[in-house]
N, C-alpha and C positions, 0 to 999 in steps of 0.2 A: 826785370819786368819792361824790360825793354824791347822784349820780342812782339813780334807784328801780330801773332794771328789772332789777336782783337785790338781791331783798329781803334784811332792810329799806331797803339801798341800798350801793351796790357796796363802802364804806369796813368797815360793818360786818359784811359778807357775808367782805371780805377778813380781816378781826381773828378769825375764828369759824374761815376755812380754817387761817392761823399756828397758832393755837390745837389744830386736830386734827392737824396736823401736829405738833405737840410732842409730841402725846399719843401718836404712834406712831416715834419716834425713838428712844424709849430713855434712853441717856444721852450721846447725843453731844452734842458744844459745838455752841452755833448763838450768832448776834448780830442784832441788828436794826438794820436803816439805812432810814429815813423818807425819802422822796424827794418832790418836785414840779419846780419851777423850778431847784431845786440840792438839795442831801443831806447828811445828817449822821448818824452814829451815835448811834441811841437807845439800845442795849445793846450794849456789848463783848462779844467771844467769851468764852461762860459756861456750863455745863452746870448751873446754878441757873433750872430752868425755873419754880418759882415767882416768882423776882425778873422773869423774863422777860414772863410775864404779867401782872404788874404793870403795867411799861413799856407792853405791848400794851396794854393797856385805858385806858393815858392817849393813845396817840395820837388826833388829831382835825385836821381839814383846816386849823386855826389854825394849827399848827405852823409851818411853811413861808411865809414870807411873799409868798416868789418863785412867780411863778405860770409854769405849765409841768408838761412832763413831761421830767425829766435822766434818764433810763433807765443811760444809759453813767457819769454820776458817780455813780448810786447802783450798779455792777456795780465801780468802781474804789474805793467806799467799802470795798465788801464787800470786797475783794483786799485793803486795809490792815486789816481785821480778824483775817484769819490772819495777818498779818506781813507782805505779800508790798511789797517796797520799802522796809521798815525795818532800818537798816542796825546796830541792837540786837537784831535778832531774823533768827536761821537760817531760813531759806528753802529750803524742800524741794517739790520738784516730785512730784506722782501721788503723794500723800494722802490720796487720797479723799473731797476737799470737793468742795462744791456750794454755785450760788448760786440761791435760787428770786425769782424777780421778780414780781411781782402787780402787775399794770397794764392801764389800757385800751388801751393799747399806742399812744396818741397822742401819739409822739415827735419834737418839735419844736427839741429844746435839743442835741443833740450827736450823735455815730456811736455807739449802741450794738454798733452790730451788730459793729464795731470792738475796742470794749470787751470785748466777749461771746468775741471772737478772740484776743486775747491773754490774756484767763483761759484760754481752753480752751486754749492753746499752752503754759500752767504746770500742767495737769494737773487745772481748775477747771473742772467741768459747770456749764453756764450752764443752766435753765429758766424757762420763762415760764408763768402762768397768767392766761388773758384775762379780765376781769372788764367783764361787760355785753354789749351784743348789738349785732350788725354793723348793726343801723337802725337805732341810737341811741337815746337817749332825754335829753330838757330835765331842766336844772340845778336843783331846786329855792334860793331865793334867801330864807335865813334871816334873822329880826330879833327879836331877844330871845327865839332859842328858838322861832321858830315861824315855819311856811313862807308866805311871802306873796305867794305866785306863784314863776314861774320867770326864771333872768336872761336878760337880752338885750342882745343889740351895739350900737354903736353908733346904728344906723340902726334899732334898735325892735325886728329879729328875736328869736324865740327861741332863744338857745343850745342846739345840741344836740351831746351828746358822743357819738362813735361807737366801737364797738370794732375794732379794727384788728388784725385776725389775722395779715394780712400779715406786717406788721412784727415782731410779738410770735414769728413762725414764723419769721421770718428771723432774729432775735434768735438762737432756741434751736438751731433749725440751725448758727449760727455758734459756739455755745458748746458744741456736741456735747451738746447735753440734749434737753431733749422739753420741747414747748407743748400745753397742756391748757386747753379753756374751760371756765370756771365756770360753772353754771348753777344753777338754782335746787333742784336735785335732787343734781348731781354736783357735787365740791368742787373734783375732780382730784388729792385726797390720795393716791389709793393711787397713781395713775401713777408720782407723784414720789418717793413712798415704796419701791418697784420699783428705782427707779433709785438710789435713794441707799445701797439695799441692794445694789445689782449693784457699788456703787463699794469699798463695806468690802469684797467677795468678792475683788477684785481686788486691792484694797491688800494683803490675805491674800496672796494668791498669792504677790507679790513678796517674801514673805518668804523668807531666805536660812536653811537650816538644812544645820548640820554634823552628818555621824554621824561619832565618832569611836569606832575599832577599840579596845579590848587588849590590848596587847602588855607587859604587863609581865610574862609570864613568860619571854619571852626574857633581859633581864636578871638576872632568879630564877635561871634553871636555869644561866646562865654562872656566877653568885656559889656557886653547889651543886657545879658543877665543880669552880670553883677549888678549894673547902674541901675535896671529894675529894682530890683530887690532892695538895694539902699533907697529908692524911693519912697518903696513900702513901708520900710522902717522908718524913716523919718517921719512919714504922714501920721503912723499909730504911733510914735512918740508925740506928736504933735496936739494930736485928738487923746491922747493919756492927759496932756498938762490943760487942754480945754475944758476935760470931766472934773480936774483937780481945781481949777479956778471955780468953777459954777459950784461947787460943794460946800467951799470954804464960804463962799456968801451965801 
């Protein structure tokens, strides 16, 4: 992620994309998952965007020592932040959730498509944003905060990292999401935001509203009828008593 085919480099550009995405979400709850050859939750689910941005600024390539790109594991960790698989938390499908994976797509560690398909089966869309260029770029080799050339393999050849759009597209397809490529001009935030907004509308559309018709007038009418009947009966009794008195006299 330190390749500089996206300025200033893929990692810093990714952090800016996340920051822009946060600015467009409103009050939705978010979490951060950092991954390389393994993954861990950098920030649990929260709507405190100030805290999220603070943790976002602290992300660097030295946070995870295991090299590689385990996208499937990262999707699994993201699902856990939603409460999936946690016996102490109630899980509900189709709640308008989405996972956004930002990567160069060079996935060598696990079956990311299977993880995305499982998430989609639970109603969680998986979107991907590709960082870098398909033709690739060398990876700067830093020492003491300064670049001292480019990383080389065991044979002394310069290591080139390439954007694997086919993998990221397949992951998004399996996750029923969208794939966009980030460039120096376009970050892909707008496309992702539109999908999240559509999920929220779908979630609202599933709400059930019950309309109740007021029928208080029926028992009220019956009560009034009983009251009138009682008055009539009482009046007839009074008339009969008065007639009986007259006949006795």
